[in-house]
C-alpha positions in Angstrom: 30.9 -5.5 4.6 31.9 -4.6 1.1 29.8 -3.2 -1.6 30.5 -6.4 -3.6 28.8 -8.5 -0.9 25.8 -6.2 -0.9 25.4 -6.4 -4.6 25.7 -10.2 -4.5 23.1 -10.4 -1.8 20.8 -8.1 -3.7 21.1 -10.2 -6.9 20.3 -13.4 -4.9 17.2 -11.7 -3.4 16.0 -10.6 -6.9 16.6 -14.1 -8.2 14.5 -15.5 -5.3 11.7 -13.0 -6.2 11.8 -14.2 -9.8 11.8 -17.9 -9.0 9.1 -17.6 -6.3 6.8 -15.5 -8.5 6.8 -12.6 -6.1 6.0 -9.8 -8.5 3.1 -8.1 -10.2 2.5 -8.2 -13.9 1.7 -4.8 -15.3 0.5 -4.6 -18.9 1.9 -1.7 -20.8 0.0 0.2 -23.5 1.9 -1.4 -26.3 0.9 -4.9 -25.1 4.2 -5.9 -23.4 4.1 -7.2 -19.8 6.4 -5.6 -17.2 7.2 -7.4 -13.9 7.1 -5.1 -10.8 9.2 -6.6 -8.0 9.3 -5.5 -4.3 11.4 -2.5 -3.6 14.6 -3.2 -1.8 15.4 -0.5 0.8 18.5 -1.8 2.4 20.8 -4.8 2.8 23.1 -5.3 5.8 25.6 -8.1 5.5 27.6 -9.2 8.6 29.8 -12.3 9.2 26.9 -14.6 10.1 23.7 -12.9 9.0 22.2 -10.9 6.1 19.3 -8.5 6.8 17.0 -7.5 3.9 14.5 -4.7 4.2 11.9 -4.5 1.3 8.3 -3.5 0.7 5.8 -5.2 -1.4 4.2 -3.2 -4.2 0.5 -2.2 -3.9 -1.7 -5.1 -5.1 0.7 -7.9 -4.0 -0.8 -9.8 -1.1 1.5 -10.5 1.9 -0.3 -13.8 2.2 1.5 -14.9 -1.0 4.9 -14.2 0.6 3.8 -16.0 3.8 2.7 -19.1 1.9 5.9 -19.2 -0.1 8.0 -19.0 3.0 6.0 -21.6 4.8 6.2 -23.9 1.8 10.0 -23.5 1.5 10.4 -24.1 5.3 8.3 -27.3 5.1 10.5 -28.6 2.2 13.7 -27.9 4.0 12.5 -29.3 7.3 11.7 -32.8 5.8 14.1 -35.5 7.0 16.3 -37.0 4.4 15.8 -40.8 4.3 
């Protein structure tokens, strides 16, 4: 497991957070909006699996994450006709 593989896996996870809308919008005092993503604690890459450990920021509902995972599983489970 090289450092390059961990960085690549980390960028894929952050990209998934962005595309899935898994973030909080925090409005700064100057009017700009900053996105707060879940904190990634560790990534373990092996030959056949990748393990991600992250925590959601306060104010972000775990139900949002569950609904996104269930939706993506239902899309990938559909038979191709």
